[in-house]
All heavy atoms as TSV, in Angstrom:
chain	resi	resn	atom	element	x	y	z
A	1	MET	N	N	66.563	-29.376	9.783
A	1	MET	CA	C	65.544	-28.610	10.478
A	1	MET	C	C	64.224	-29.381	10.445
A	1	MET	O	O	63.731	-29.738	9.383
A	1	MET	CB	C	65.396	-27.257	9.805
A	1	MET	CG	C	64.296	-26.420	10.355
A	1	MET	SD	S	64.164	-24.901	9.386
A	1	MET	CE	C	63.427	-23.864	10.560
A	2	HIS	N	N	63.651	-29.632	11.577
A	2	HIS	CA	C	62.388	-30.363	11.675
A	2	HIS	C	C	61.236	-29.364	11.681
A	2	HIS	O	O	61.233	-28.405	12.434
A	2	HIS	CB	C	62.372	-31.200	12.948
A	2	HIS	CG	C	61.098	-31.965	13.114
A	2	HIS	ND1	N	60.768	-33.034	12.297
A	2	HIS	CD2	C	60.067	-31.811	13.967
A	2	HIS	CE1	C	59.592	-33.509	12.666
A	2	HIS	NE2	N	59.151	-32.776	13.677
A	3	ARG	N	N	60.239	-29.610	10.824
A	3	ARG	CA	C	59.064	-28.751	10.766
A	3	ARG	C	C	57.859	-29.503	11.304
A	3	ARG	O	O	57.663	-30.661	10.984
A	3	ARG	CB	C	58.775	-28.337	9.332
A	3	ARG	CG	C	59.880	-27.534	8.701
A	3	ARG	CD	C	59.504	-27.126	7.305
A	3	ARG	NE	N	59.350	-28.309	6.473
A	3	ARG	CZ	C	58.909	-28.300	5.235
A	3	ARG	NH1	N	58.572	-27.180	4.676
A	3	ARG	NH2	N	58.791	-29.407	4.537
A	4	ASP	N	N	57.087	-28.816	12.117
A	4	ASP	CA	C	55.871	-29.408	12.661
A	4	ASP	C	C	54.612	-28.892	11.982
A	4	ASP	O	O	53.518	-29.334	12.284
A	4	ASP	CB	C	55.770	-29.145	14.155
A	4	ASP	CG	C	56.807	-29.929	14.940
A	4	ASP	OD1	O	57.214	-31.006	14.465
A	4	ASP	OD2	O	57.213	-29.469	15.999
A	5	PHE	N	N	54.764	-27.928	11.087
A	5	PHE	CA	C	53.605	-27.391	10.399
A	5	PHE	C	C	54.024	-26.873	9.028
A	5	PHE	O	O	55.208	-26.675	8.765
A	5	PHE	CB	C	52.949	-26.259	11.211
A	5	PHE	CG	C	53.794	-25.017	11.287
A	5	PHE	CD1	C	53.612	-23.990	10.373
A	5	PHE	CD2	C	54.764	-24.887	12.256
A	5	PHE	CE1	C	54.399	-22.858	10.429
A	5	PHE	CE2	C	55.545	-23.741	12.328
A	5	PHE	CZ	C	55.360	-22.725	11.410
A	6	ALA	N	N	53.067	-26.673	8.177
A	6	ALA	CA	C	53.299	-26.087	6.861
A	6	ALA	C	C	52.161	-25.117	6.576
A	6	ALA	O	O	51.043	-25.292	7.061
A	6	ALA	CB	C	53.341	-27.183	5.796
A	7	VAL	N	N	52.448	-24.104	5.800
A	7	VAL	CA	C	51.430	-23.141	5.410
A	7	VAL	C	C	51.029	-23.459	3.976
A	7	VAL	O	O	51.879	-23.637	3.108
A	7	VAL	CB	C	51.961	-21.703	5.501
A	7	VAL	CG1	C	50.919	-20.704	5.025
A	7	VAL	CG2	C	52.399	-21.396	6.931
A	8	ALA	N	N	49.744	-23.556	3.747
A	8	ALA	CA	C	49.235	-23.859	2.412
A	8	ALA	C	C	48.088	-22.921	2.083
A	8	ALA	O	O	47.401	-22.421	2.975
A	8	ALA	CB	C	48.761	-25.308	2.336
A	9	VAL	N	N	47.905	-22.694	0.806
A	9	VAL	CA	C	46.778	-21.909	0.314
A	9	VAL	C	C	45.876	-22.870	-0.441
A	9	VAL	O	O	46.319	-23.563	-1.351
A	9	VAL	CB	C	47.257	-20.774	-0.616
A	9	VAL	CG1	C	46.082	-19.999	-1.170
A	9	VAL	CG2	C	48.215	-19.858	0.115
A	10	LYS	N	N	44.635	-22.948	-0.051
A	10	LYS	CA	C	43.675	-23.850	-0.677
A	10	LYS	C	C	42.501	-23.040	-1.219
A	10	LYS	O	O	42.216	-21.950	-0.748
A	10	LYS	CB	C	43.145	-24.875	0.334
A	10	LYS	CG	C	44.226	-25.757	0.944
A	10	LYS	CD	C	44.799	-26.678	-0.090
A	10	LYS	CE	C	45.835	-27.598	0.527
A	10	LYS	NZ	N	46.219	-28.660	-0.364
A	11	ALA	N	N	41.828	-23.611	-2.202
A	11	ALA	CA	C	40.657	-22.963	-2.796
A	11	ALA	C	C	39.459	-23.890	-2.676
A	11	ALA	O	O	39.580	-25.093	-2.887
A	11	ALA	CB	C	40.919	-22.643	-4.258
A	12	VAL	N	N	38.335	-23.324	-2.351
A	12	VAL	CA	C	37.077	-24.063	-2.367
A	12	VAL	C	C	36.332	-23.569	-3.599
A	12	VAL	O	O	35.908	-22.422	-3.667
A	12	VAL	CB	C	36.250	-23.825	-1.088
A	12	VAL	CG1	C	34.925	-24.550	-1.173
A	12	VAL	CG2	C	37.037	-24.264	0.135
A	13	ILE	N	N	36.231	-24.436	-4.600
A	13	ILE	CA	C	35.622	-24.066	-5.869
A	13	ILE	C	C	34.248	-24.730	-5.952
A	13	ILE	O	O	34.150	-25.959	-5.925
A	13	ILE	CB	C	36.527	-24.482	-7.044
A	13	ILE	CG1	C	37.881	-23.780	-6.897
A	13	ILE	CG2	C	35.856	-24.181	-8.372
A	13	ILE	CD1	C	38.915	-24.200	-7.897
A	14	VAL	N	N	33.235	-23.904	-6.051
A	14	VAL	CA	C	31.848	-24.370	-6.055
A	14	VAL	C	C	31.187	-23.938	-7.352
A	14	VAL	O	O	31.324	-22.794	-7.777
A	14	VAL	CB	C	31.070	-23.782	-4.856
A	14	VAL	CG1	C	29.628	-24.256	-4.861
A	14	VAL	CG2	C	31.751	-24.119	-3.548
A	15	ARG	N	N	30.497	-24.872	-7.982
A	15	ARG	CA	C	29.678	-24.568	-9.155
A	15	ARG	C	C	28.330	-25.219	-8.928
A	15	ARG	O	O	28.216	-26.446	-8.916
A	15	ARG	CB	C	30.318	-25.085	-10.434
A	15	ARG	CG	C	29.496	-24.730	-11.646
A	15	ARG	CD	C	30.070	-25.090	-12.983
A	15	ARG	NE	N	31.156	-26.045	-12.922
A	15	ARG	CZ	C	31.730	-26.561	-13.996
A	15	ARG	NH1	N	31.322	-26.202	-15.185
A	15	ARG	NH2	N	32.702	-27.423	-13.892
A	16	GLY	N	N	27.333	-24.396	-8.733
A	16	GLY	CA	C	26.008	-24.928	-8.425
A	16	GLY	C	C	26.041	-25.658	-7.097
A	16	GLY	O	O	26.417	-25.101	-6.089
A	17	ASP	N	N	25.680	-26.947	-7.130
A	17	ASP	CA	C	25.714	-27.742	-5.901
A	17	ASP	C	C	26.903	-28.702	-5.880
A	17	ASP	O	O	26.911	-29.659	-5.115
A	17	ASP	CB	C	24.395	-28.501	-5.717
A	17	ASP	CG	C	24.120	-29.467	-6.864
A	17	ASP	OD1	O	24.832	-29.397	-7.883
A	17	ASP	OD2	O	23.190	-30.277	-6.736
A	18	GLU	N	N	27.919	-28.440	-6.712
A	18	GLU	CA	C	29.110	-29.293	-6.776
A	18	GLU	C	C	30.326	-28.555	-6.226
A	18	GLU	O	O	30.458	-27.343	-6.391
A	18	GLU	CB	C	29.400	-29.714	-8.220
A	18	GLU	CG	C	28.299	-30.535	-8.841
A	18	GLU	CD	C	28.597	-30.884	-10.287
A	18	GLU	OE1	O	29.183	-30.056	-10.998
A	18	GLU	OE2	O	28.236	-32.007	-10.681
A	19	VAL	N	N	31.217	-29.316	-5.593
A	19	VAL	CA	C	32.465	-28.780	-5.054
A	19	VAL	C	C	33.616	-29.588	-5.637
A	19	VAL	O	O	33.552	-30.817	-5.691
A	19	VAL	CB	C	32.498	-28.878	-3.501
A	19	VAL	CG1	C	33.816	-28.380	-2.947
A	19	VAL	CG2	C	31.339	-28.102	-2.904
A	20	LEU	N	N	34.672	-28.896	-6.086
A	20	LEU	CA	C	35.828	-29.575	-6.650
A	20	LEU	C	C	36.706	-30.137	-5.529
A	20	LEU	O	O	37.180	-29.402	-4.667
A	20	LEU	CB	C	36.654	-28.616	-7.508
A	20	LEU	CG	C	37.912	-29.208	-8.140
A	20	LEU	CD1	C	37.557	-30.330	-9.119
A	20	LEU	CD2	C	38.717	-28.131	-8.838
A	21	VAL	N	N	36.891	-31.450	-5.526
A	21	VAL	CA	C	37.754	-32.147	-4.566
A	21	VAL	C	C	38.707	-33.010	-5.386
A	21	VAL	O	O	38.292	-33.665	-6.343
A	21	VAL	CB	C	36.930	-33.028	-3.600
A	21	VAL	CG1	C	37.834	-33.736	-2.618
A	21	VAL	CG2	C	35.898	-32.195	-2.864
A	22	LEU	N	N	39.982	-33.027	-5.026
A	22	LEU	CA	C	40.990	-33.768	-5.775
A	22	LEU	C	C	41.342	-35.074	-5.084
A	22	LEU	O	O	41.504	-35.105	-3.861
A	22	LEU	CB	C	42.261	-32.921	-5.908
A	22	LEU	CG	C	42.084	-31.524	-6.483
A	22	LEU	CD1	C	43.413	-30.789	-6.474
A	22	LEU	CD2	C	41.506	-31.584	-7.871
A	23	ARG	N	N	41.470	-36.129	-5.874
A	23	ARG	CA	C	41.953	-37.408	-5.347
A	23	ARG	C	C	43.445	-37.486	-5.654
A	23	ARG	O	O	43.862	-37.431	-6.805
A	23	ARG	CB	C	41.224	-38.581	-5.995
A	23	ARG	CG	C	41.657	-39.889	-5.395
A	23	ARG	CD	C	40.819	-41.011	-5.930
A	23	ARG	NE	N	41.260	-42.253	-5.322
A	23	ARG	CZ	C	41.026	-43.428	-5.831
A	23	ARG	NH1	N	40.334	-43.540	-6.935
A	23	ARG	NH2	N	41.456	-44.506	-5.229
A	24	ARG	N	N	44.245	-37.605	-4.634
A	24	ARG	CA	C	45.700	-37.586	-4.780
A	24	ARG	C	C	46.223	-38.954	-5.212
A	24	ARG	O	O	45.747	-39.984	-4.755
A	24	ARG	CB	C	46.332	-37.178	-3.458
A	24	ARG	CG	C	45.876	-35.782	-3.040
A	24	ARG	CD	C	46.332	-35.432	-1.662
A	24	ARG	NE	N	47.772	-35.264	-1.661
A	24	ARG	CZ	C	48.563	-35.575	-0.645
A	24	ARG	NH1	N	48.056	-36.076	0.451
A	24	ARG	NH2	N	49.848	-35.388	-0.721
A	25	SER	N	N	47.238	-38.950	-6.066
A	25	SER	CA	C	47.856	-40.200	-6.512
A	25	SER	C	C	48.750	-40.757	-5.401
A	25	SER	O	O	49.131	-40.040	-4.462
A	25	SER	CB	C	48.697	-39.956	-7.761
A	25	SER	OG	O	49.834	-39.175	-7.447
A	26	LYS	N	N	49.113	-42.019	-5.517
A	26	LYS	CA	C	50.021	-42.623	-4.530
A	26	LYS	C	C	51.364	-41.915	-4.518
A	26	LYS	O	O	51.964	-41.735	-3.467
A	26	LYS	CB	C	50.202	-44.108	-4.818
A	26	LYS	CG	C	48.967	-44.918	-4.528
A	26	LYS	CD	C	49.175	-46.387	-4.804
A	26	LYS	CE	C	47.889	-47.153	-4.534
A	26	LYS	NZ	N	48.036	-48.579	-4.785
A	27	GLY	N	N	51.840	-41.491	-5.700
A	27	GLY	CA	C	53.099	-40.764	-5.787
A	27	GLY	C	C	53.039	-39.415	-5.085
A	27	GLY	O	O	53.973	-39.018	-4.397
A	28	GLU	N	N	51.924	-38.720	-5.256
A	28	GLU	CA	C	51.726	-37.432	-4.583
A	28	GLU	C	C	51.684	-37.627	-3.069
A	28	GLU	O	O	52.277	-36.863	-2.321
A	28	GLU	CB	C	50.429	-36.791	-5.070
A	28	GLU	CG	C	49.984	-35.580	-4.295
A	28	GLU	CD	C	50.838	-34.347	-4.527
A	28	GLU	OE1	O	51.485	-34.262	-5.574
A	28	GLU	OE2	O	50.851	-33.486	-3.635
A	29	MET	N	N	50.994	-38.652	-2.623
A	29	MET	CA	C	50.902	-38.905	-1.185
A	29	MET	C	C	52.263	-39.295	-0.618
A	29	MET	O	O	52.644	-38.841	0.463
A	29	MET	CB	C	49.859	-39.992	-0.906
A	29	MET	CG	C	48.455	-39.498	-1.168
A	29	MET	SD	S	47.082	-40.680	-1.071
A	29	MET	CE	C	47.625	-42.046	-0.183
A	30	ALA	N	N	53.021	-40.118	-1.333
A	30	ALA	CA	C	54.330	-40.563	-0.847
A	30	ALA	C	C	55.318	-39.406	-0.765
A	30	ALA	O	O	56.164	-39.366	0.127
A	30	ALA	CB	C	54.881	-41.653	-1.765
A	31	GLY	N	N	55.206	-38.433	-1.678
A	31	GLY	CA	C	56.131	-37.304	-1.689
A	31	GLY	C	C	55.738	-36.172	-0.764
A	31	GLY	O	O	56.456	-35.191	-0.634
A	32	SER	N	N	54.614	-36.293	-0.108
A	32	SER	CA	C	54.116	-35.233	0.766
A	32	SER	C	C	54.783	-35.286	2.127
A	32	SER	O	O	54.983	-36.351	2.697
A	32	SER	CB	C	52.602	-35.378	0.926
A	32	SER	OG	O	52.111	-34.395	1.794
A	33	TYR	N	N	55.093	-34.119	2.660
A	33	TYR	CA	C	55.720	-34.062	3.979
A	33	TYR	C	C	54.681	-34.142	5.097
A	33	TYR	O	O	54.872	-34.845	6.078
A	33	TYR	CB	C	56.531	-32.769	4.113
A	33	TYR	CG	C	57.103	-32.578	5.493
A	33	TYR	CD1	C	58.192	-33.328	5.903
A	33	TYR	CD2	C	56.542	-31.687	6.386
A	33	TYR	CE1	C	58.713	-33.178	7.180
A	33	TYR	CE2	C	57.051	-31.532	7.652
A	33	TYR	CZ	C	58.140	-32.278	8.041
A	33	TYR	OH	O	58.651	-32.128	9.299
A	34	MET	N	N	53.599	-33.424	4.951
A	34	MET	CA	C	52.662	-33.283	6.060
A	34	MET	C	C	51.469	-34.237	6.021
A	34	MET	O	O	50.972	-34.624	7.050
A	34	MET	CB	C	52.117	-31.846	6.112
A	34	MET	CG	C	53.169	-30.810	6.428
A	34	MET	SD	S	53.969	-31.040	8.025
A	34	MET	CE	C	52.669	-30.635	9.141
A	35	ASN	N	N	50.983	-34.569	4.842
A	35	ASN	CA	C	49.754	-35.376	4.806
A	35	ASN	C	C	49.922	-36.587	3.899
A	35	ASN	O	O	49.256	-36.723	2.883
A	35	ASN	CB	C	48.546	-34.523	4.404
A	35	ASN	CG	C	48.756	-33.805	3.105
A	35	ASN	OD1	O	49.847	-33.762	2.564
A	35	ASN	ND2	N	47.691	-33.229	2.583
A	36	LYS	N	N	50.789	-37.484	4.284
A	36	LYS	CA	C	51.079	-38.689	3.510
A	36	LYS	C	C	49.880	-39.624	3.385
A	36	LYS	O	O	49.833	-40.447	2.484
A	36	LYS	CB	C	52.222	-39.467	4.150
A	36	LYS	CG	C	53.579	-38.846	3.976
A	36	LYS	CD	C	54.618	-39.774	4.560
A	36	LYS	CE	C	55.986	-39.204	4.459
A	36	LYS	NZ	N	56.512	-39.165	3.121
A	37	TYR	N	N	48.944	-39.548	4.292
A	37	TYR	CA	C	47.853	-40.526	4.337
A	37	TYR	C	C	46.503	-39.935	3.953
A	37	TYR	O	O	45.500	-40.617	4.067
A	37	TYR	CB	C	47.786	-41.148	5.729
A	37	TYR	CG	C	49.137	-41.673	6.156
A	37	TYR	CD1	C	49.885	-41.028	7.112
A	37	TYR	CD2	C	49.683	-42.804	5.547
A	37	TYR	CE1	C	51.141	-41.500	7.483
A	37	TYR	CE2	C	50.930	-43.276	5.899
A	37	TYR	CZ	C	51.652	-42.621	6.872
A	37	TYR	OH	O	52.897	-43.077	7.208
A	38	GLN	N	N	46.481	-38.694	3.501
A	38	GLN	CA	C	45.228	-38.062	3.104
A	38	GLN	C	C	44.993	-38.283	1.619
A	38	GLN	O	O	45.734	-37.778	0.786
A	38	GLN	CB	C	45.266	-36.562	3.410
A	38	GLN	CG	C	45.453	-36.251	4.883
A	38	GLN	CD	C	44.299	-36.734	5.711
A	38	GLN	OE1	O	43.151	-36.675	5.300
A	38	GLN	NE2	N	44.598	-37.234	6.896
A	39	LYS	N	N	43.978	-39.035	1.272
A	39	LYS	CA	C	43.687	-39.370	-0.121
A	39	LYS	C	C	43.012	-38.209	-0.852
A	39	LYS	O	O	43.168	-38.045	-2.048
A	39	LYS	CB	C	42.792	-40.603	-0.174
A	39	LYS	CG	C	42.538	-41.098	-1.583
A	39	LYS	CD	C	41.605	-42.284	-1.602
A	39	LYS	CE	C	42.341	-43.536	-1.213
A	39	LYS	NZ	N	41.544	-44.758	-1.395
A	40	TRP	N	N	42.271	-37.382	-0.150
A	40	TRP	CA	C	41.506	-36.304	-0.758
A	40	TRP	C	C	42.081	-34.950	-0.354
A	40	TRP	O	O	42.576	-34.782	0.751
A	40	TRP	CB	C	40.038	-36.398	-0.348
A	40	TRP	CG	C	39.440	-37.704	-0.751
A	40	TRP	CD1	C	39.290	-38.808	0.051
A	40	TRP	CD2	C	38.981	-38.096	-2.031
A	40	TRP	NE1	N	38.740	-39.840	-0.670
A	40	TRP	CE2	C	38.539	-39.427	-1.959
A	40	TRP	CE3	C	38.883	-37.438	-3.259
A	40	TRP	CZ2	C	38.012	-40.107	-3.049
A	40	TRP	CZ3	C	38.357	-38.128	-4.343
A	40	TRP	CH2	C	37.933	-39.438	-4.232
A	41	ASP	N	N	41.977	-33.986	-1.272
A	41	ASP	CA	C	42.539	-32.663	-1.003
A	41	ASP	C	C	41.759	-31.614	-1.789
A	41	ASP	O	O	40.981	-31.944	-2.686
A	41	ASP	CB	C	44.010	-32.641	-1.430
A	41	ASP	CG	C	44.809	-31.558	-0.735
A	41	ASP	OD1	O	44.226	-30.780	0.042
A	41	ASP	OD2	O	46.027	-31.492	-0.966
A	42	LEU	N	N	41.978	-30.369	-1.435
A	42	LEU	CA	C	41.431	-29.244	-2.185
A	42	LEU	C	C	42.515	-28.695	-3.104
A	42	LEU	O	O	43.709	-28.846	-2.818
A	42	LEU	CB	C	40.977	-28.141	-1.217
A	42	LEU	CG	C	39.799	-28.488	-0.321
A	42	LEU	CD1	C	39.597	-27.400	0.718
A	42	LEU	CD2	C	38.537	-28.685	-1.140
A	43	PRO	N	N	42.147	-28.038	-4.199
A	43	PRO	CA	C	43.159	-27.436	-5.066
A	43	PRO	C	C	43.940	-26.379	-4.299
A	43	PRO	O	O	43.376	-25.632	-3.502
A	43	PRO	CB	C	42.345	-26.788	-6.186
A	43	PRO	CG	C	40.964	-27.282	-6.053
A	43	PRO	CD	C	40.792	-27.819	-4.685
A	44	GLY	N	N	45.208	-26.327	-4.539
A	44	GLY	CA	C	46.043	-25.329	-3.884
A	44	GLY	C	C	47.479	-25.789	-3.822
A	44	GLY	O	O	47.886	-26.705	-4.536
A	45	GLY	N	N	48.232	-25.177	-2.960
A	45	GLY	CA	C	49.626	-25.542	-2.842
A	45	GLY	C	C	50.276	-24.901	-1.643
A	45	GLY	O	O	49.683	-24.055	-0.965
A	46	GLY	N	N	51.501	-25.318	-1.394
A	46	GLY	CA	C	52.247	-24.810	-0.255
A	46	GLY	C	C	52.746	-23.398	-0.480
A	46	GLY	O	O	52.925	-22.941	-1.601
A	47	LEU	N	N	52.955	-22.707	0.604
A	47	LEU	CA	C	53.483	-21.352	0.589
A	47	LEU	C	C	54.880	-21.405	1.179
A	47	LEU	O	O	55.058	-21.865	2.311
A	47	LEU	CB	C	52.562	-20.453	1.424
A	47	LEU	CG	C	52.782	-18.967	1.345
A	47	LEU	CD1	C	52.462	-18.463	-0.062
A	47	LEU	CD2	C	51.904	-18.258	2.353
A	48	HIS	N	N	55.874	-20.990	0.406
A	48	HIS	CA	C	57.257	-20.986	0.899
A	48	HIS	C	C	57.453	-19.863	1.918
A	48	HIS	O	O	56.737	-18.869	1.898
A	48	HIS	CB	C	58.231	-20.805	-0.258
A	48	HIS	CG	C	58.199	-21.935	-1.230
A	48	HIS	ND1	N	58.753	-23.161	-0.954
A	48	HIS	CD2	C	57.668	-22.034	-2.468
A	48	HIS	CE1	C	58.572	-23.964	-1.989
A	48	HIS	NE2	N	57.904	-23.309	-2.919
A	49	PHE	N	N	58.446	-20.011	2.774
A	49	PHE	CA	C	58.637	-19.046	3.858
A	49	PHE	C	C	58.931	-17.640	3.350
A	49	PHE	O	O	58.673	-16.664	4.027
A	49	PHE	CB	C	59.746	-19.514	4.811
A	49	PHE	CG	C	61.132	-19.409	4.246
A	49	PHE	CD1	C	61.910	-18.295	4.484
A	49	PHE	CD2	C	61.653	-20.437	3.486
A	49	PHE	CE1	C	63.188	-18.198	3.959
A	49	PHE	CE2	C	62.934	-20.342	2.950
A	49	PHE	CZ	C	63.696	-19.224	3.180
A	50	TYR	N	N	59.455	-17.490	2.143
A	50	TYR	CA	C	59.794	-16.173	1.607
A	50	TYR	C	C	58.667	-15.569	0.761
A	50	TYR	O	O	58.784	-14.448	0.294
A	50	TYR	CB	C	61.067	-16.245	0.760
A	50	TYR	CG	C	61.010	-17.272	-0.340
A	50	TYR	CD1	C	60.409	-16.978	-1.563
A	50	TYR	CD2	C	61.517	-18.546	-0.149
A	50	TYR	CE1	C	60.333	-17.929	-2.559
A	50	TYR	CE2	C	61.452	-19.497	-1.150
A	50	TYR	CZ	C	60.860	-19.176	-2.350
A	50	TYR	OH	O	60.789	-20.119	-3.332
A	51	GLU	N	N	57.573	-16.296	0.554
A	51	GLU	CA	C	56.464	-15.790	-0.252
A	51	GLU	C	C	55.462	-15.054	0.613
A	51	GLU	O	O	55.190	-15.451	1.740
A	51	GLU	CB	C	55.713	-16.938	-0.926
A	51	GLU	CG	C	56.428	-17.575	-2.075
A	51	GLU	CD	C	55.565	-18.646	-2.706
A	51	GLU	OE1	O	55.233	-19.626	-2.031
A	51	GLU	OE2	O	55.219	-18.475	-3.888
A	52	ARG	N	N	54.909	-14.019	0.049
A	52	ARG	CA	C	53.788	-13.341	0.696
A	52	ARG	C	C	52.508	-13.957	0.159
A	52	ARG	O	O	52.451	-14.385	-0.996
A	52	ARG	CB	C	53.791	-11.860	0.371
A	52	ARG	CG	C	54.880	-11.114	1.068
A	52	ARG	CD	C	54.744	-9.669	0.745
A	52	ARG	NE	N	55.607	-8.912	1.631
A	52	ARG	CZ	C	55.562	-7.622	1.746
A	52	ARG	NH1	N	54.710	-6.918	1.027
A	52	ARG	NH2	N	56.368	-7.004	2.564
A	53	LEU	N	N	51.506	-13.963	0.961
A	53	LEU	CA	C	50.227	-14.536	0.546
A	53	LEU	C	C	49.693	-13.845	-0.703
A	53	LEU	O	O	49.164	-14.489	-1.597
A	53	LEU	CB	C	49.210	-14.449	1.685
A	53	LEU	CG	C	47.856	-15.071	1.439
A	53	LEU	CD1	C	47.998	-16.553	1.169
A	53	LEU	CD2	C	46.947	-14.837	2.621
A	54	CYS	N	N	49.880	-12.545	-0.796
A	54	CYS	CA	C	49.341	-11.809	-1.949
A	54	CYS	C	C	50.079	-12.149	-3.241
A	54	CYS	O	O	49.589	-11.861	-4.328
A	54	CYS	CB	C	49.386	-10.313	-1.700
A	54	CYS	SG	S	51.033	-9.651	-1.449
A	55	HIS	N	N	51.264	-12.778	-3.169
A	55	HIS	CA	C	52.019	-13.146	-4.361
A	55	HIS	C	C	51.808	-14.603	-4.757
A	55	HIS	O	O	52.365	-15.055	-5.745
A	55	HIS	CB	C	53.522	-12.921	-4.135
A	55	HIS	CG	C	53.855	-11.485	-3.950
A	55	HIS	ND1	N	54.901	-11.069	-3.186
A	55	HIS	CD2	C	53.270	-10.351	-4.412
A	55	HIS	CE1	C	54.959	-9.758	-3.188
A	55	HIS	NE2	N	53.979	-9.305	-3.920
A	56	ASN	N	N	51.039	-15.312	-3.985
A	56	ASN	CA	C	50.863	-16.737	-4.263
A	56	ASN	C	C	50.078	-16.946	-5.547
A	56	ASN	O	O	49.067	-16.303	-5.797
A	56	ASN	CB	C	50.156	-17.427	-3.093
A	56	ASN	CG	C	50.237	-18.916	-3.202
A	56	ASN	OD1	O	49.447	-19.530	-3.892
A	56	ASN	ND2	N	51.218	-19.503	-2.547
A	57	LYS	N	N	50.537	-17.880	-6.367
A	57	LYS	CA	C	49.937	-18.135	-7.677
A	57	LYS	C	C	48.514	-18.639	-7.593
A	57	LYS	O	O	47.764	-18.539	-8.555
A	57	LYS	CB	C	50.789	-19.134	-8.435
A	57	LYS	CG	C	50.866	-20.476	-7.762
A	57	LYS	CD	C	51.826	-21.403	-8.454
A	57	LYS	CE	C	51.992	-22.647	-7.621
A	57	LYS	NZ	N	53.258	-23.260	-7.786
A	58	TRP	N	N	48.100	-19.175	-6.453
A	58	TRP	CA	C	46.766	-19.752	-6.360
A	58	TRP	C	C	45.684	-18.700	-6.157
A	58	TRP	O	O	44.508	-18.987	-6.254
A	58	TRP	CB	C	46.708	-20.772	-5.233
A	58	TRP	CG	C	47.538	-21.948	-5.548
A	58	TRP	CD1	C	48.754	-22.253	-5.011
A	58	TRP	CD2	C	47.281	-22.965	-6.505
A	58	TRP	NE1	N	49.241	-23.394	-5.574
A	58	TRP	CE2	C	48.359	-23.851	-6.492
A	58	TRP	CE3	C	46.234	-23.202	-7.381
A	58	TRP	CZ2	C	48.414	-24.962	-7.316
A	58	TRP	CZ3	C	46.289	-24.320	-8.202
A	58	TRP	CH2	C	47.369	-25.179	-8.157
A	59	LEU	N	N	46.082	-17.482	-5.876
A	59	LEU	CA	C	45.068	-16.451	-5.675
A	59	LEU	C	C	44.530	-15.903	-6.996
A	59	LEU	O	O	43.512	-15.250	-7.028
A	59	LEU	CB	C	45.649	-15.305	-4.840
A	59	LEU	CG	C	45.971	-15.681	-3.397
A	59	LEU	CD1	C	46.568	-14.486	-2.677
A	59	LEU	CD2	C	44.729	-16.156	-2.676
A	60	ILE	N	N	45.251	-16.184	-8.073
A	60	ILE	CA	C	44.841	-15.672	-9.378
A	60	ILE	C	C	44.463	-16.857	-10.261
A	60	ILE	O	O	45.293	-17.698	-10.568
A	60	ILE	CB	C	45.968	-14.868	-10.027
A	60	ILE	CG1	C	46.378	-13.708	-9.122
A	60	ILE	CG2	C	45.547	-14.367	-11.407
A	60	ILE	CD1	C	47.634	-13.009	-9.565
A	61	PHE	N	N	43.221	-16.966	-10.633
A	61	PHE	CA	C	42.788	-18.005	-11.542
A	61	PHE	C	C	41.662	-17.479	-12.401
A	61	PHE	O	O	40.985	-16.525	-12.060
A	61	PHE	CB	C	42.394	-19.289	-10.807
A	61	PHE	CG	C	41.242	-19.132	-9.878
A	61	PHE	CD1	C	39.955	-19.394	-10.311
A	61	PHE	CD2	C	41.448	-18.719	-8.576
A	61	PHE	CE1	C	38.880	-19.244	-9.447
A	61	PHE	CE2	C	40.373	-18.576	-7.710
A	61	PHE	CZ	C	39.087	-18.829	-8.154
A	62	ASP	N	N	41.479	-18.082	-13.523
A	62	ASP	CA	C	40.482	-17.650	-14.488
A	62	ASP	C	C	39.234	-18.503	-14.325
A	62	ASP	O	O	39.297	-19.713	-14.445
A	62	ASP	CB	C	41.062	-17.797	-15.902
A	62	ASP	CG	C	40.141	-17.230	-16.962
A	62	ASP	OD1	O	39.249	-16.427	-16.620
A	62	ASP	OD2	O	40.343	-17.580	-18.126
A	63	GLU	N	N	38.116	-17.875	-14.054
A	63	GLU	CA	C	36.861	-18.609	-13.904
A	63	GLU	C	C	36.380	-19.048	-15.277
A	63	GLU	O	O	36.241	-18.260	-16.187
A	63	GLU	CB	C	35.813	-17.690	-13.258
A	63	GLU	CG	C	34.505	-18.390	-13.018
A	63	GLU	CD	C	33.502	-17.474	-12.347
A	63	GLU	OE1	O	33.918	-16.541	-11.650
A	63	GLU	OE2	O	32.308	-17.721	-12.528
A	64	LYS	N	N	36.175	-20.334	-15.442
A	64	LYS	CA	C	35.747	-20.885	-16.739
A	64	LYS	C	C	34.367	-21.480	-16.596
A	64	LYS	O	O	34.065	-22.154	-15.685
A	64	LYS	CB	C	36.712	-21.984	-17.198
A	64	LYS	CG	C	38.113	-21.474	-17.407
A	64	LYS	CD	C	38.253	-20.910	-18.789
A	64	LYS	CE	C	39.686	-20.404	-18.942
A	64	LYS	NZ	N	39.982	-19.836	-20.165
């Protein structure tokens, strides 16, 4: 089955005037289906077709 899109949940985390941005490793980029060439990303993850958005693990996090 060929997929042309993926659903992901991302978080924009801001503290003061700083924003958390992740630099992806070469291994992470090579294993990615949709964005093999994107070096930078936001925290988050993919949503499987059977998951509801409200059950996604990325919606619950502890502010530190």
